[in-house]
N, CA, C and O atoms as a Maestro MAE file, in Angstrom:
{
 s_m_m2io_version
 :::
 2.0.0
}

f_m_ct {
 s_m_title
 :::
 protein
 m_atom[200] {
  # First column is atom index #
  i_m_mmod_type
  r_m_x_coord
  r_m_y_coord
  r_m_z_coord
  i_m_residue_number
  s_m_chain_name
  s_m_pdb_residue_name
  s_m_pdb_atom_name
  i_m_atomic_number
  :::
  1 25 -121.505 -56.124 -15.333 1 A "MET " " N  " 7
  2 3 -121.020 -55.377 -14.271 1 A "MET " " CA " 6
  3 2 -119.820 -54.851 -14.343 1 A "MET " " C  " 6
  4 15 -119.759 -53.735 -13.826 1 A "MET " " O  " 8
  5 25 -118.676 -55.316 -14.875 2 A "ALA " " N  " 7
  6 3 -117.598 -54.499 -14.719 2 A "ALA " " CA " 6
  7 2 -117.685 -54.018 -15.269 2 A "ALA " " C  " 6
  8 15 -117.643 -52.857 -14.862 2 A "ALA " " O  " 8
  9 25 -117.901 -54.164 -16.771 3 A "GLU " " N  " 7
  10 3 -118.171 -53.292 -17.771 3 A "GLU " " CA " 6
  11 2 -118.720 -51.576 -17.330 3 A "GLU " " C  " 6
  12 15 -118.240 -50.486 -17.639 3 A "GLU " " O  " 8
  13 25 -119.797 -51.909 -16.574 4 A "GLU " " N  " 7
  14 3 -120.664 -51.203 -16.122 4 A "GLU " " CA " 6
  15 2 -119.963 -49.721 -14.839 4 A "GLU " " C  " 6
  16 15 -120.103 -48.532 -14.551 4 A "GLU " " O  " 8
  17 25 -119.094 -51.141 -14.443 5 A "ASN " " N  " 7
  18 3 -118.575 -50.060 -12.821 5 A "ASN " " CA " 6
  19 2 -117.282 -50.292 -13.157 5 A "ASN " " C  " 6
  20 15 -116.858 -51.313 -12.615 5 A "ASN " " O  " 8
  21 25 -116.387 -49.660 -13.939 6 A "PRO " " N  " 7
  22 3 -115.056 -50.391 -14.348 6 A "PRO " " CA " 6
  23 2 -113.806 -49.681 -13.006 6 A "PRO " " C  " 6
  24 15 -112.582 -49.770 -13.099 6 A "PRO " " O  " 8
  25 25 -114.399 -49.165 -12.112 7 A "VAL " " N  " 7
  26 3 -113.421 -48.954 -10.968 7 A "VAL " " CA " 6
  27 2 -114.156 -50.176 -9.777 7 A "VAL " " C  " 6
  28 15 -113.880 -49.953 -8.598 7 A "VAL " " O  " 8
  29 25 -114.696 -50.921 -9.956 8 A "TRP " " N  " 7
  30 3 -114.899 -51.818 -8.786 8 A "TRP " " CA " 6
  31 2 -114.086 -53.191 -8.992 8 A "TRP " " C  " 6
  32 15 -114.591 -53.887 -9.873 8 A "TRP " " O  " 8
  33 25 -113.016 -53.706 -8.423 9 A "GLY " " N  " 7
  34 3 -112.129 -54.448 -8.463 9 A "GLY " " CA " 6
  35 2 -112.952 -55.860 -8.295 9 A "GLY " " C  " 6
  36 15 -114.165 -55.859 -8.089 9 A "GLY " " O  " 8
  37 25 -112.076 -57.222 -8.419 10 A "ARG " " N  " 7
  38 3 -112.557 -58.253 -8.260 10 A "ARG " " CA " 6
  39 2 -113.245 -58.803 -7.022 10 A "ARG " " C  " 6
  40 15 -114.075 -59.712 -7.042 10 A "ARG " " O  " 8
  41 25 -112.902 -58.291 -6.162 11 A "GLU " " N  " 7
  42 3 -113.473 -58.062 -4.608 11 A "GLU " " CA " 6
  43 2 -114.483 -57.369 -4.417 11 A "GLU " " C  " 6
  44 15 -115.057 -57.834 -3.433 11 A "GLU " " O  " 8
  45 25 -115.076 -56.420 -4.858 12 A "ARG " " N  " 7
  46 3 -116.279 -55.847 -4.980 12 A "ARG " " CA " 6
  47 2 -117.769 -56.460 -5.290 12 A "ARG " " C  " 6
  48 15 -118.879 -56.314 -4.778 12 A "ARG " " O  " 8
  49 25 -117.007 -57.549 -6.861 13 A "ILE " " N  " 7
  50 3 -118.412 -57.517 -7.728 13 A "ILE " " CA " 6
  51 2 -118.943 -58.650 -7.079 13 A "ILE " " C  " 6
  52 15 -120.171 -58.645 -6.997 13 A "ILE " " O  " 8
  53 25 -118.092 -60.059 -6.375 14 A "PRO " " N  " 7
  54 3 -118.378 -60.938 -6.016 14 A "PRO " " CA " 6
  55 2 -119.645 -60.553 -4.400 14 A "PRO " " C  " 6
  56 15 -120.445 -61.353 -3.916 14 A "PRO " " O  " 8
  57 25 -119.396 -59.184 -3.975 15 A "ASN " " N  " 7
  58 3 -119.733 -59.290 -2.633 15 A "ASN " " CA " 6
  59 2 -121.274 -58.288 -3.220 15 A "ASN " " C  " 6
  60 15 -122.404 -58.356 -2.736 15 A "ASN " " O  " 8
  61 25 -121.084 -57.936 -3.690 16 A "GLU " " N  " 7
  62 3 -122.497 -56.865 -4.266 16 A "GLU " " CA " 6
  63 2 -123.415 -57.728 -5.249 16 A "GLU " " C  " 6
  64 15 -124.519 -57.262 -5.533 16 A "GLU " " O  " 8
  65 25 -122.982 -59.097 -5.847 17 A "LEU " " N  " 7
  66 3 -123.682 -60.135 -6.279 17 A "LEU " " CA " 6
  67 2 -124.683 -60.952 -4.961 17 A "LEU " " C  " 6
  68 15 -125.849 -61.338 -4.871 17 A "LEU " " O  " 8
  69 25 -123.320 -60.934 -3.957 18 A "LEU " " N  " 7
  70 3 -124.338 -61.781 -2.956 18 A "LEU " " CA " 6
  71 2 -125.078 -60.942 -2.118 18 A "LEU " " C  " 6
  72 15 -126.067 -61.488 -1.628 18 A "LEU " " O  " 8
  73 25 -124.873 -59.678 -1.786 19 A "LEU " " N  " 7
  74 3 -125.900 -59.152 -1.450 19 A "LEU " " CA " 6
  75 2 -126.995 -58.518 -2.002 19 A "LEU " " C  " 6
  76 15 -128.064 -58.274 -1.442 19 A "LEU " " O  " 8
  77 25 -126.610 -58.226 -3.314 20 A "LYS " " N  " 7
  78 3 -128.163 -58.035 -4.359 20 A "LYS " " CA " 6
  79 2 -128.777 -59.689 -4.523 20 A "LYS " " C  " 6
  80 15 -129.960 -59.547 -4.215 20 A "LYS " " O  " 8
  81 25 -128.626 -60.764 -4.760 21 A "ILE " " N  " 7
  82 3 -129.180 -61.367 -5.713 21 A "ILE " " CA " 6
  83 2 -128.486 -62.686 -4.636 21 A "ILE " " C  " 6
  84 15 -128.877 -63.555 -5.415 21 A "ILE " " O  " 8
  85 25 -128.049 -63.209 -3.925 22 A "GLY " " N  " 7
  86 3 -127.867 -63.728 -2.893 22 A "GLY " " CA " 6
  87 2 -126.867 -64.861 -3.548 22 A "GLY " " C  " 6
  88 15 -126.896 -66.043 -3.208 22 A "GLY " " O  " 8
  89 25 -125.965 -64.307 -4.556 23 A "HIS " " N  " 7
  90 3 -125.576 -65.646 -5.397 23 A "HIS " " CA " 6
  91 2 -124.092 -65.640 -4.871 23 A "HIS " " C  " 6
  92 15 -123.639 -64.556 -4.502 23 A "HIS " " O  " 8
  93 25 -123.227 -66.864 -4.801 24 A "ARG " " N  " 7
  94 3 -121.709 -66.582 -4.271 24 A "ARG " " CA " 6
  95 2 -120.953 -66.850 -5.519 24 A "ARG " " C  " 6
  96 15 -121.386 -67.603 -6.391 24 A "ARG " " O  " 8
  97 25 -119.798 -66.215 -5.599 25 A "VAL " " N  " 7
  98 3 -119.200 -66.004 -6.721 25 A "VAL " " CA " 6
  99 2 -117.697 -65.839 -6.324 25 A "VAL " " C  " 6
  100 15 -117.336 -64.732 -5.925 25 A "VAL " " O  " 8
  101 25 -116.875 -66.772 -6.398 26 A "SER " " N  " 7
  102 3 -115.326 -66.257 -6.412 26 A "SER " " CA " 6
  103 2 -114.654 -65.177 -6.919 26 A "SER " " C  " 6
  104 15 -114.945 -64.685 -8.010 26 A "SER " " O  " 8
  105 25 -113.837 -64.797 -6.261 27 A "PRO " " N  " 7
  106 3 -112.858 -63.068 -6.677 27 A "PRO " " CA " 6
  107 2 -112.018 -63.716 -7.834 27 A "PRO " " C  " 6
  108 15 -111.539 -62.985 -8.701 27 A "PRO " " O  " 8
  109 25 -111.828 -65.107 -7.863 28 A "ARG " " N  " 7
  110 3 -111.067 -65.610 -8.968 28 A "ARG " " CA " 6
  111 2 -111.837 -65.796 -10.369 28 A "ARG " " C  " 6
  112 15 -111.334 -65.742 -11.491 28 A "ARG " " O  " 8
  113 25 -113.516 -66.088 -9.941 29 A "THR " " N  " 7
  114 3 -114.091 -66.268 -11.308 29 A "THR " " CA " 6
  115 2 -114.373 -65.248 -12.256 29 A "THR " " C  " 6
  116 15 -114.591 -65.345 -13.463 29 A "THR " " O  " 8
  117 25 -114.315 -63.810 -11.179 30 A "VAL " " N  " 7
  118 3 -114.854 -62.819 -11.866 30 A "VAL " " CA " 6
  119 2 -113.681 -62.128 -12.271 30 A "VAL " " C  " 6
  120 15 -113.869 -61.274 -13.137 30 A "VAL " " O  " 8
  121 25 -112.216 -62.320 -11.758 31 A "ALA " " N  " 7
  122 3 -111.335 -61.841 -12.577 31 A "ALA " " CA " 6
  123 2 -111.088 -62.607 -13.687 31 A "ALA " " C  " 6
  124 15 -110.466 -61.962 -14.532 31 A "ALA " " O  " 8
  125 25 -111.295 -63.555 -13.961 32 A "LYS " " N  " 7
  126 3 -111.145 -64.314 -15.350 32 A "LYS " " CA " 6
  127 2 -112.316 -63.805 -16.228 32 A "LYS " " C  " 6
  128 15 -112.434 -64.023 -17.434 32 A "LYS " " O  " 8
  129 25 -113.050 -63.190 -15.552 33 A "TYR " " N  " 7
  130 3 -113.757 -62.772 -16.878 33 A "TYR " " CA " 6
  131 2 -114.218 -61.288 -16.845 33 A "TYR " " C  " 6
  132 15 -115.133 -60.871 -17.555 33 A "TYR " " O  " 8
  133 25 -113.387 -60.378 -15.804 34 A "MET " " N  " 7
  134 3 -112.816 -58.978 -16.154 34 A "MET " " CA " 6
  135 2 -112.237 -58.326 -17.505 34 A "MET " " C  " 6
  136 15 -111.171 -58.840 -17.843 34 A "MET " " O  " 8
  137 25 -112.726 -57.268 -18.382 35 A "PRO " " N  " 7
  138 3 -111.585 -57.303 -19.244 35 A "PRO " " CA " 6
  139 2 -110.361 -57.030 -18.709 35 A "PRO " " C  " 6
  140 15 -110.216 -57.016 -17.487 35 A "PRO " " O  " 8
  141 25 -109.517 -56.825 -19.412 36 A "ARG " " N  " 7
  142 3 -108.150 -56.803 -18.629 36 A "ARG " " CA " 6
  143 2 -107.760 -55.209 -19.789 36 A "ARG " " C  " 6
  144 15 -108.083 -54.793 -20.902 36 A "ARG " " O  " 8
  145 25 -106.762 -54.730 -18.455 37 A "PRO " " N  " 7
  146 3 -106.336 -53.545 -19.314 37 A "PRO " " CA " 6
  147 2 -105.680 -53.766 -20.555 37 A "PRO " " C  " 6
  148 15 -105.258 -54.841 -20.981 37 A "PRO " " O  " 8
  149 25 -105.628 -52.543 -21.147 38 A "VAL " " N  " 7
  150 3 -104.812 -52.472 -22.579 38 A "VAL " " CA " 6
  151 2 -103.844 -52.102 -22.335 38 A "VAL " " C  " 6
  152 15 -103.805 -51.093 -21.630 38 A "VAL " " O  " 8
  153 25 -102.727 -52.644 -22.729 39 A "ALA " " N  " 7
  154 3 -101.114 -52.569 -22.761 39 A "ALA " " CA " 6
  155 2 -100.934 -51.190 -23.547 39 A "ALA " " C  " 6
  156 15 -101.143 -50.970 -24.740 39 A "ALA " " O  " 8
  157 25 -100.525 -50.395 -22.630 40 A "ARG " " N  " 7
  158 3 -99.621 -49.254 -23.228 40 A "ARG " " CA " 6
  159 2 -98.901 -49.222 -24.054 40 A "ARG " " C  " 6
  160 15 -98.278 -50.259 -23.822 40 A "ARG " " O  " 8
  161 25 -98.291 -48.645 -25.242 41 A "ALA " " N  " 7
  162 3 -97.332 -48.709 -25.860 41 A "ALA " " CA " 6
  163 2 -96.191 -47.956 -25.155 41 A "ALA " " C  " 6
  164 15 -96.388 -46.840 -24.675 41 A "ALA " " O  " 8
  165 25 -94.806 -48.668 -25.086 42 A "ARG " " N  " 7
  166 3 -93.609 -47.533 -24.523 42 A "ARG " " CA " 6
  167 2 -93.338 -46.797 -25.637 42 A "ARG " " C  " 6
  168 15 -93.366 -46.837 -26.867 42 A "ARG " " O  " 8
  169 25 -93.063 -46.113 -24.708 43 A "PRO " " N  " 7
  170 3 -92.347 -44.850 -25.826 43 A "PRO " " CA " 6
  171 2 -90.567 -45.324 -26.180 43 A "PRO " " C  " 6
  172 15 -89.765 -46.089 -25.645 43 A "PRO " " O  " 8
  173 25 -90.531 -44.389 -27.374 44 A "ALA " " N  " 7
  174 3 -89.106 -45.227 -27.876 44 A "ALA " " CA " 6
  175 2 -88.071 -44.157 -27.341 44 A "ALA " " C  " 6
  176 15 -88.306 -42.964 -27.147 44 A "ALA " " O  " 8
  177 25 -86.800 -44.869 -27.127 45 A "LEU " " N  " 7
  178 3 -85.901 -44.333 -26.482 45 A "LEU " " CA " 6
  179 2 -85.168 -43.164 -27.688 45 A "LEU " " C  " 6
  180 15 -85.109 -43.382 -28.898 45 A "LEU " " O  " 8
  181 25 -84.742 -42.119 -27.100 46 A "VAL " " N  " 7
  182 3 -84.349 -41.206 -28.191 46 A "VAL " " CA " 6
  183 2 -83.079 -41.195 -27.809 46 A "VAL " " C  " 6
  184 15 -82.720 -41.407 -26.651 46 A "VAL " " O  " 8
  185 25 -82.354 -40.957 -28.723 47 A "ASP " " N  " 7
  186 3 -80.594 -40.921 -29.218 47 A "ASP " " CA " 6
  187 2 -80.647 -39.558 -29.519 47 A "ASP " " C  " 6
  188 15 -80.857 -38.901 -30.539 47 A "ASP " " O  " 8
  189 25 -80.295 -39.214 -27.856 48 A "LEU " " N  " 7
  190 3 -79.910 -37.506 -28.125 48 A "LEU " " CA " 6
  191 2 -78.183 -37.417 -28.038 48 A "LEU " " C  " 6
  192 15 -77.391 -38.080 -27.369 48 A "LEU " " O  " 8
  193 25 -78.030 -36.610 -28.746 49 A "PRO " " N  " 7
  194 3 -76.524 -36.286 -29.008 49 A "PRO " " CA " 6
  195 2 -75.924 -35.914 -27.756 49 A "PRO " " C  " 6
  196 15 -76.699 -35.589 -26.857 49 A "PRO " " O  " 8
  197 25 -74.622 -35.900 -27.515 50 A "SER " " N  " 7
  198 3 -74.126 -35.804 -25.899 50 A "SER " " CA " 6
  199 2 -72.969 -35.202 -26.316 50 A "SER " " C  " 6
  200 15 -72.119 -34.862 -25.493 50 A "SER " " O  " 8
  :::
 }
 m_bond[199] {
  # First column is bond index #
  i_m_from
  i_m_to
  i_m_order
  :::
  1 1 2 1
  2 2 3 1
  3 3 4 2
  4 3 5 1
  5 5 6 1
  6 6 7 1
  7 7 8 2
  8 7 9 1
  9 9 10 1
  10 10 11 1
  11 11 12 2
  12 11 13 1
  13 13 14 1
  14 14 15 1
  15 15 16 2
  16 15 17 1
  17 17 18 1
  18 18 19 1
  19 19 20 2
  20 19 21 1
  21 21 22 1
  22 22 23 1
  23 23 24 2
  24 23 25 1
  25 25 26 1
  26 26 27 1
  27 27 28 2
  28 27 29 1
  29 29 30 1
  30 30 31 1
  31 31 32 2
  32 31 33 1
  33 33 34 1
  34 34 35 1
  35 35 36 2
  36 35 37 1
  37 37 38 1
  38 38 39 1
  39 39 40 2
  40 39 41 1
  41 41 42 1
  42 42 43 1
  43 43 44 2
  44 43 45 1
  45 45 46 1
  46 46 47 1
  47 47 48 2
  48 47 49 1
  49 49 50 1
  50 50 51 1
  51 51 52 2
  52 51 53 1
  53 53 54 1
  54 54 55 1
  55 55 56 2
  56 55 57 1
  57 57 58 1
  58 58 59 1
  59 59 60 2
  60 59 61 1
  61 61 62 1
  62 62 63 1
  63 63 64 2
  64 63 65 1
  65 65 66 1
  66 66 67 1
  67 67 68 2
  68 67 69 1
  69 69 70 1
  70 70 71 1
  71 71 72 2
  72 71 73 1
  73 73 74 1
  74 74 75 1
  75 75 76 2
  76 75 77 1
  77 77 78 1
  78 78 79 1
  79 79 80 2
  80 79 81 1
  81 81 82 1
  82 82 83 1
  83 83 84 2
  84 83 85 1
  85 85 86 1
  86 86 87 1
  87 87 88 2
  88 87 89 1
  89 89 90 1
  90 90 91 1
  91 91 92 2
  92 91 93 1
  93 93 94 1
  94 94 95 1
  95 95 96 2
  96 95 97 1
  97 97 98 1
  98 98 99 1
  99 99 100 2
  100 99 101 1
  101 101 102 1
  102 102 103 1
  103 103 104 2
  104 103 105 1
  105 105 106 1
  106 106 107 1
  107 107 108 2
  108 107 109 1
  109 109 110 1
  110 110 111 1
  111 111 112 2
  112 111 113 1
  113 113 114 1
  114 114 115 1
  115 115 116 2
  116 115 117 1
  117 117 118 1
  118 118 119 1
  119 119 120 2
  120 119 121 1
  121 121 122 1
  122 122 123 1
  123 123 124 2
  124 123 125 1
  125 125 126 1
  126 126 127 1
  127 127 128 2
  128 127 129 1
  129 129 130 1
  130 130 131 1
  131 131 132 2
  132 131 133 1
  133 133 134 1
  134 134 135 1
  135 135 136 2
  136 135 137 1
  137 137 138 1
  138 138 139 1
  139 139 140 2
  140 139 141 1
  141 141 142 1
  142 142 143 1
  143 143 144 2
  144 143 145 1
  145 145 146 1
  146 146 147 1
  147 147 148 2
  148 147 149 1
  149 149 150 1
  150 150 151 1
  151 151 152 2
  152 151 153 1
  153 153 154 1
  154 154 155 1
  155 155 156 2
  156 155 157 1
  157 157 158 1
  158 158 159 1
  159 159 160 2
  160 159 161 1
  161 161 162 1
  162 162 163 1
  163 163 164 2
  164 163 165 1
  165 165 166 1
  166 166 167 1
  167 167 168 2
  168 167 169 1
  169 169 170 1
  170 170 171 1
  171 171 172 2
  172 171 173 1
  173 173 174 1
  174 174 175 1
  175 175 176 2
  176 175 177 1
  177 177 178 1
  178 178 179 1
  179 179 180 2
  180 179 181 1
  181 181 182 1
  182 182 183 1
  183 183 184 2
  184 183 185 1
  185 185 186 1
  186 186 187 1
  187 187 188 2
  188 187 189 1
  189 189 190 1
  190 190 191 1
  191 191 192 2
  192 191 193 1
  193 193 194 1
  194 194 195 1
  195 195 196 2
  196 195 197 1
  197 197 198 1
  198 198 199 1
  199 199 200 2
  :::
 }
}
């Protein structure tokens, strides 16, 4: 569900599961199985002549 709807957060997915199939899931459980954002590489510091 999280992969199909990447903008849904850990609060909305449990609500959708409760409404559609009547199953209660904790937001913490959803967060445990959600894909984590990929860390972007930090740009290298450039030493400019002064």
